[in-house]
C-alpha positions as CSV (number, residue, x, y, z in Angstrom):
1,X,0.2,0.0,0.0
2,X,2.7,2.3,-1.3
3,X,2.1,6.3,-1.6
4,X,-0.7,7.1,-3.9
5,X,-0.3,10.0,-6.5
6,X,-2.8,12.3,-6.4
7,X,-2.5,14.4,-9.8
8,X,-6.0,14.1,-11.3
9,X,-4.2,12.9,-14.9
10,X,-2.0,10.6,-13.0
11,X,-2.7,6.9,-14.5
12,X,-3.4,5.7,-10.7
13,X,-6.5,8.2,-11.4
14,X,-7.2,6.7,-14.8
15,X,-6.9,2.8,-13.4
16,X,-8.9,3.5,-10.6
17,X,-11.8,5.6,-12.8
18,X,-11.9,2.4,-14.7
19,X,-12.0,-0.4,-11.6
20,X,-14.5,1.8,-9.6
21,X,-16.7,3.9,-11.9
22,X,-16.1,7.1,-10.4
23,X,-14.9,10.0,-12.5
24,X,-11.4,11.6,-12.1
25,X,-13.3,14.4,-10.2
26,X,-15.2,12.2,-8.0
27,X,-11.7,10.8,-7.0
28,X,-10.1,14.0,-6.3
29,X,-13.2,14.8,-4.0
30,X,-12.7,11.4,-2.2
31,X,-9.0,11.5,-2.2
32,X,-9.3,15.0,-0.1
33,X,-11.6,13.3,2.2
34,X,-9.5,10.0,2.6
35,X,-6.4,12.3,3.6
36,X,-8.5,14.7,6.0
37,X,-9.7,11.5,7.7
38,X,-6.0,10.1,7.8
39,X,-4.7,13.5,8.8
40,X,-2.5,13.1,5.8
41,X,-0.9,10.0,6.2
42,X,-0.8,7.5,3.3
43,X,-3.1,5.1,5.0
44,X,-6.6,5.1,7.1
45,X,-6.7,3.0,10.4
46,X,-9.6,1.6,12.4
47,X,-9.2,4.4,15.2
48,X,-9.5,7.4,11.8
49,X,-13.0,6.7,11.7
50,X,-13.4,7.9,15.3
51,X,-13.5,11.3,14.6
52,X,-16.8,11.0,12.2
53,X,-19.1,12.4,14.5
54,X,-22.1,10.9,12.5
55,X,-20.7,7.3,12.7
56,X,-20.6,7.4,16.4
57,X,-24.2,7.3,16.8
58,X,-24.6,4.7,14.0
59,X,-26.2,1.7,15.9
60,X,-24.0,-0.5,13.1
61,X,-21.0,1.5,13.5
62,X,-19.0,-1.4,14.2
63,X,-20.0,-3.3,10.9
64,X,-19.3,0.0,8.8
65,X,-15.8,0.4,10.4
66,X,-14.8,-3.4,9.9
67,X,-16.3,-3.5,6.1
68,X,-13.3,-0.9,5.6
69,X,-10.8,-3.5,6.5
70,X,-12.5,-6.5,5.1
71,X,-10.4,-8.4,2.2
72,X,-13.6,-9.7,1.0
73,X,-14.5,-5.8,-0.3
74,X,-11.4,-5.2,-2.0
75,X,-12.5,-7.0,-5.1
76,X,-9.1,-9.3,-4.7
77,X,-11.2,-12.8,-4.1
78,X,-8.9,-12.4,-0.7
79,X,-10.3,-13.3,2.5
80,X,-9.7,-11.8,6.0
81,X,-8.8,-8.4,7.7
82,X,-6.1,-5.8,7.5
83,X,-5.1,-3.6,10.3
84,X,-4.7,-0.5,7.6
85,X,-6.0,0.6,3.9
86,X,-4.4,2.6,1.6
87,X,-6.5,5.1,-0.8
88,X,-7.5,2.4,-3.4
89,X,-9.2,0.1,-0.9
90,X,-11.0,3.0,0.6
91,X,-12.0,3.8,-2.8
92,X,-12.8,0.4,-3.7
93,X,-15.2,0.0,-1.0
94,X,-16.9,3.5,-1.1
95,X,-17.7,2.1,-5.0
96,X,-20.0,-0.4,-3.4
97,X,-22.4,2.6,-2.2
98,X,-22.2,4.1,-5.6
99,X,-25.4,4.0,-7.3
100,X,-24.9,2.3,-10.7
101,X,-25.0,4.5,-14.0
102,X,-28.6,4.8,-15.6
103,X,-26.6,3.9,-19.4
104,X,-26.4,0.1,-18.2
105,X,-27.9,-3.3,-19.5
106,X,-30.3,-5.3,-17.4
107,X,-27.2,-7.6,-17.2
108,X,-24.7,-5.2,-15.5
109,X,-27.7,-3.9,-13.5
110,X,-28.1,-7.2,-11.9
111,X,-24.5,-7.5,-11.2
112,X,-24.4,-4.6,-9.6
113,X,-27.1,-5.4,-7.5
114,X,-25.5,-8.9,-6.4
115,X,-22.4,-7.1,-6.0
116,X,-24.0,-4.7,-3.4
117,X,-25.9,-6.9,-1.3
118,X,-22.8,-9.6,-1.5
119,X,-21.0,-6.6,0.7
120,X,-24.2,-6.2,2.7
121,X,-24.0,-10.2,3.6
122,X,-20.4,-9.3,4.1
123,X,-20.9,-6.9,6.9
124,X,-23.1,-9.6,8.9
125,X,-21.2,-12.5,8.3
126,X,-18.8,-11.6,10.6
127,X,-16.8,-15.0,11.0
128,X,-16.4,-15.2,7.0
129,X,-17.9,-18.8,7.1
130,X,-20.5,-18.0,4.3
131,X,-23.5,-18.1,6.7
132,X,-25.1,-14.9,9.3
133,X,-26.0,-17.2,12.1
134,X,-28.2,-16.7,14.4
135,X,-25.9,-15.2,16.6
136,X,-24.6,-12.7,14.3
137,X,-28.1,-11.7,13.1
138,X,-28.9,-11.3,16.8
139,X,-26.1,-8.8,17.6
140,X,-27.4,-7.0,14.7
141,X,-30.9,-6.7,15.2
142,X,-30.3,-6.2,19.3
143,X,-27.5,-3.1,18.6
144,X,-30.6,-1.6,15.8
145,X,-33.2,-2.1,18.6
146,X,-31.3,-1.4,21.7
147,X,-29.1,2.0,20.9
148,X,-32.1,4.2,21.7
149,X,-32.5,2.6,25.0
150,X,-36.0,2.1,24.4
151,X,-35.8,-1.8,24.2
152,X,-33.6,-3.6,26.9
153,X,-31.6,-6.4,25.8
154,X,-33.6,-9.2,26.5
155,X,-36.3,-8.0,24.6
156,X,-34.3,-7.1,21.5
157,X,-32.9,-10.8,21.7
158,X,-36.4,-12.1,21.6
159,X,-37.3,-9.9,18.6
160,X,-34.3,-10.8,17.1
161,X,-34.7,-14.7,17.2
162,X,-38.4,-14.6,16.3
163,X,-37.2,-12.7,13.2
164,X,-34.6,-15.2,12.5
165,X,-37.5,-18.0,12.9
166,X,-39.4,-16.0,10.2
167,X,-36.4,-15.8,7.9
168,X,-36.1,-19.5,8.6
169,X,-39.8,-20.3,6.9
170,X,-39.2,-17.8,4.1
171,X,-35.6,-19.2,3.0
172,X,-35.9,-22.9,3.8
173,X,-40.0,-23.4,3.6
174,X,-41.1,-26.2,5.8
175,X,-39.0,-27.4,8.9
176,X,-39.6,-30.6,10.7
177,X,-39.1,-30.0,14.3
178,X,-35.9,-31.8,14.7
179,X,-34.2,-29.7,12.0
180,X,-31.6,-27.1,12.9
181,X,-31.5,-23.6,11.1
182,X,-27.7,-23.2,10.8
183,X,-28.2,-19.5,9.3
184,X,-28.8,-17.4,6.4
185,X,-26.6,-18.3,3.2
186,X,-25.8,-15.8,0.5
187,X,-28.4,-17.7,-1.6
188,X,-31.2,-17.5,1.2
189,X,-29.7,-13.7,1.4
190,X,-30.6,-12.7,-2.1
191,X,-33.9,-14.6,-2.1
192,X,-35.0,-12.4,1.1
193,X,-34.3,-9.3,-0.4
194,X,-35.8,-9.8,-3.8
195,X,-37.1,-6.7,-5.2
196,X,-35.7,-4.6,-2.8
197,X,-34.6,-1.2,-4.6
198,X,-30.6,-2.0,-3.0
199,X,-29.0,0.2,-5.7
200,X,-30.6,3.4,-4.7
201,X,-30.8,2.8,-1.2
202,X,-27.1,1.7,-0.4
203,X,-25.6,5.1,0.2
204,X,-23.2,6.4,2.6
205,X,-23.1,10.1,4.3
206,X,-21.2,9.9,7.4
207,X,-18.1,10.8,5.3
208,X,-19.9,14.4,5.1
209,X,-20.8,13.4,1.2
210,X,-23.8,11.7,-0.2
211,X,-22.8,9.3,-2.6
212,X,-25.9,9.6,-4.3
213,X,-24.2,12.7,-5.9
214,X,-21.2,10.9,-6.7
215,X,-22.6,9.6,-9.8
216,X,-22.7,10.9,-13.5
């Protein structure tokens, strides 16, 4: 993760534009934000995200931060996590939030949708075993429901467990009493979110920029 050349006409920018779909101008804007977050260093670490006020109160803050350090999200067919990321990794992760161009084929749009859903799936599959287990799902739901203080942990846990049973009935159909539901696979995840407008709803605003505007 060496030094990144920031001149807009530099080949690094051109290569990243082709890889991420961002324009040279958009890459320039994101590079400035990257340098602000990293305090003008060449790499970002997890603690650098602690300076983002809007992220501090996000109920799935930890999952969002970890997504930036998850090798699965770098489009390199790799696994595991890293301790720091350079601008290229930052930009590739950010590109998952970029709305698709209006001038693409249905096949390309479906590919973009599938990639975005894979990114979301990875956020919740924290142990990288290809399945969102009850514990992982429960943790997310508990965080979402109990963050405001309106619900206690036990109430949130009960809601999470009931939600997982509903998910099991949708993704698996009828289950025998002695069957054990291991969790949500990616194929189940696709089925559960079929018809959901993930393309336009998946955006990120905590970096003081709206990625719905990072599209031309």
